[in-house]
N, C-alpha and C positions, 0 to 999 in steps of 0.2 A: 182560444186554446190556451190550456194551463199544463203545469208539470205533471198533474195527476190526470188530465184528460188531454192526452196529446194529439187527438185527432183520429182519423180512420186511417186504417192500413192501405187504403186505396189513395191516399193523398201522395201524389209523386214527390212533393217537396220533403215529406217525411221519410219516404224510401231513400231519397238522395241524402238526407240528413243522417240517417243510420249507416248508410254506405260510407260517408265520410268518417263517421265515428270509426267504423271498423278499419278503414284505410290508415287512420292515425293511432290505432291500437287504444281506442277509447270505448268505455262502456256506460251507458245511461244508468242511473241508479233506479229510476223510475220503472224500469223493465225487470229488475232484479231484487227489489227489496224483500220480498219474502224468502229468498234463498240467502241473501247476505244478513238479514236480521230477522230470523224466525221468532214466533212467539215463545219458543222453548227449545231447547237443544233438540235438534234432529240428526243424531249421528249416523254415519253410514256404517260404522261397526255394529255388530249385532251380538247378542248374548250367545255363547257357545260353550260347549263342554268338550274337553279332550280326555280320553280314557288311558289311564296308565297300563292297563292290559293291552292296549294297542300300541302305545308310545314306546313302551320298553322293548318289545320284541322287534319294532322297526329299528331303534337305536342299536340294538344287538346286531341285526342284519347289517346295518351301515358299519359297525365296528369290524365285521368280517371282511367287508369289501372296500372300504374307503380308508386310506392311510391318514394318519396324522403327520404334518410335517410343514415346513416353511412354505407359504403361499396360501394354502387353505386354512392353516393355523389351528383350527378347531373342529372337531366333529360334533358340531352342534346343529340340532334340527329345530327351526324356529316354527312357532305357533302362528298360523296365518289366519286372521280373522275372515270368515267367509264374506263379509260384507265389504272388504277393503280391496277387491279386485284382484287378489292374488299377491299382493305385497307381503313380505314376511313380518308382519306386524300383528301383534295381539290387539292393539288399539291404536289409534292415531299417535299416541305418545310413549306406548310401552312395547317393549320388545321381550319376549320370553322363549326360552328354548330348553331342550333337553340335550345336555352335553354328555357324551360317552367316552370314556377313557379305558382302553383295553389294559390287560395284564403288562405290566412293565413298560407301559408306554410314557411318552414325554411329549407334552404340547409345547411348543417353543415359546420363547419369551417375546412379548410385544407391549405396546401401550397405545392408548387411544384416549381422546378427549371425552367420549361417552363414559358415564358413571355405570358401573357394574356391580353385581352381587352375585352370590350363589347360596342356594339353600338345598340341604341334603335331606332327601326323604327316606332313603336307605343306604346302607353300605358304609364302608371305610376303607382307608388304605391309600388315599390320594392326599398329596399335600400341594396347596397352591402357594408359590413363592411370590410375595408381594414386594418389590423394591429390595430383593435379598433376604426377606423374612420368610422362612418356610412355615406355612399355616396348616395344621392337620385339619382334614375334612372328615366329620363324622355325623352320623344320624342326628338330624334336629338342629345341626349348627347352621348358624346364618353368617356368612363370610363377605367382607367387603372388598372391592377394588375399585376405589374412586378414580375419576378420570386422571388420565396422564401418569398413572403410577404402573411401572414395568410389572408384568405378571406372567408366569408360566405355571404348568401343572406337571406332576410326575406321579405315577402309580407305582408303588413299591410292593405291589402284592401279585398273586397269581390269578387274581380274579378281577373282572371288570368292575366298573362303578359309574354310576349315571347321576345327575343332579340337574337342578333347576337353575338356569341362568336368567338373570333379569338385567336389562339395561335400558337406558333412555335413547336408544338409536334413532327411533322416528322423530322425536322432538329435536335432536342434534341435526339430523338430516334436513328437517324442515327449515331450520334456521341457518344452514349453510355454515355451521360452525365446527364441523368435524375435522379432527386431524388423526393421523395413525402413523407410528412409527415401528419397524421391527427392532427386536432387542438383540441381545448378544447371540452370536451363532454357537456359542458353547452350550453344552447341556445345562438345563435349568438346575440350580443348586439342589443337590439330591439329599440334603440333610433332612432328618425326620424327627426333630424335637417334639415333645408332646405339648408344650406350651410355647407360643410365638413370642418374640421380643415385645410386640405391641401389646400383647395381653399381660406380660409381666410388668409392664410400665403403666398401663391404662385400666385394666379390667379388675379394679378394686372398688366396689360399690361405695360412692359418696366421697372418694378420696381422689384428688388431683395432683398430679407431680408438680412441683414448683418449678421443674425443668420444661413445663408445657403450659405456660400461662397465656399464650396467645390463642384466641379462638380461631377455629379452622372451619371452612364451610362443610367439610365432610369429616366424619368420624375418624379418629386415629386409631380406633379399635379394629383389628382385622378380622376378629371372629367373636361372635355372641354365641357362647355354648349353650347346648339344650339343657344341661342341668340346672342352669340359672333360669332360663325361661320356664321350665317345667315348675320349678319350685315357686316362682312368682304367681303363676296361674293357680298352682294348687293352694297357696296361701289365701288368694283372693276367694276362692270357693269356701275354704275353711272359716274365714271371717264372716262370710255371708251366712254360713250355718250357725255362727255364734250370735247372729243378729246384728252385724255391723253393715252399713251400706258400702260394701267393698268392690261390688261387680257392676258392670255396665248395665245389665238387665238381670232379672232373676235367673240365675243358672248359666249365665254368660260372663266369663272372666275374659279379659283382653289386656295385652300389653303393647306398648309401641316402642320399638328398639330407638335408642336415642344417641346423640352426639355428646359426649361428656364435656366438650369444651363450651357448648352452647345451651345444653338442654333441649335442643330442637332435634329435627329429623337427622337420621344417619347420613343422608346425602342431599345436596341442594336440590335435587330434581325428583328424589325417590323417598317415599314414606313406606316403612315396613312394620308389619304388626303380626301378632299371634294370638288367635282367638280359640277358646276352649268352651264347648257347651256340654254341660252335663246331661245325662239321660233325661228326656222329657222337656228340655229347654227349647225355646224358639226366641227369634229375634223380632223386633218389630220391622215392618216394611219400610225401606228407605229409598230415596232416590238422591243422587249426589252429583253435582258437576264434577267432571273428570272421570277417569276411568280406573278400574283395579283388576288385578289377576290374583286368583286364590289357588291354593293347592291343598288338598286334603292330606294331612300328615298322619293321621291315625283315626280309626273308627269309621263311622258311616252315617249319612243323614240325607236330608233333602235341601235343595237350593231352589228357590223360586226366582226365575229370571224373566221379568216380564210377566207373562200370563202362563208360562210353562214351568212345572216342577220337574226336576231331575233328581234321581238318586245318585248319589255320589259316594265314593269310598276311598280308601288310601291310594294317593298318588294322583288321582283324578285332578284336572286343572279346569277352571272355567274363568270367563272374563265377563265383567260387568261394564258395559258401555256407559258413557255419559248420560245421566238422567234416566236410566234403566231401573225399574222397580226390581228390588232384590230383597230377600229374607232368607233366614236358616232355620231349620228345625232339626231335631234328632229324637229318636226313641232310645237310642243306646249311648249317645254320647260321642262327640267327635271334636278333633283339634285340626285347625286350619291356619295356614301361613297365608298372609296377604300382602301384596305391595301395590302401591298406587302412585299417581301423578299430583297427589293433593299439594305438596310444597309449591309447586309451580303456580296452581290456581290461588292459593292463598297469598302469594306474593304480588300476583296480578290483581288481588281483590276481586276475583271473580268466582270464589268458592260459594257454593250454595247447598244446603242440604235440606231436604224434606222428609219427615217422619209421619207416617199415616198414624192417625190416633185410633184409640179404641182396640189396641193390641196388647199382647203380653210384653 
């Protein structure tokens, strides 16, 4: 008898051995090797598309029926991957939700160890207050709330607003490293400056204040404004038109939001990018270790997830699980925001990318 040939199931000694393993909370590797060490990633999470035309009306209904206040804290509706058994996770490492704030509403202040961000696909009039710094939220803006920073939101208009929340909740829950603390019981700072203090200090390209020479694991910039993202993408495509190799692929411009203190990702567990495909462009088909969530910011096109193609347009969200095939194409052109767990896998030296050959 060997470890790879343990004998027959009829052997009563083997039955007794397995029973004794179970009694002592032990599992033999030789019966589970394929599950523990598969030949390639075999995620339970599945590719899925959530439609903005469905999400927003549901969020509006929640706004009519569910109050925002201490305890529930946020009117946020999480994307639940159909392959994960009902848990409110877009993937095993990423949490994504649509948060909705009604006219003149205030979401109370709190903080948590989970890293968070917000991305605005439409609307304005809400300020998120991060450690006492009011930060305006407008269409196309990418806003950070790194872990353990106090934050609340207030809507100063007579119209509702919804946006995408992204957090590393599943990863923090899996590692049992989460902490949460309620903030002040007073109303969140109702100031409405057009430019936050963090932007005034940090958001100057290529310039770093001498008052901030220590590197930080998360970016000190509270908001990455759409006008800068748009200009960067536009210039990449313009340079391509002039014959310079400025784009990722023909007709595909992309930028990564970065931490000005390190040049790395904006947060230690989350990577954020913005992609623009001009009319007629397509990406090569890829597989990547780790998962990502995308939201269409403008335009429309097709995303291939596994062997299925989906038509997606403004506001739609989709998840790409680990090692799932994906590609993008568009006849009219479209813009997409993406966030992923890549910083985690790169630090663990587990990152791997495969690009299929013979494609544009």
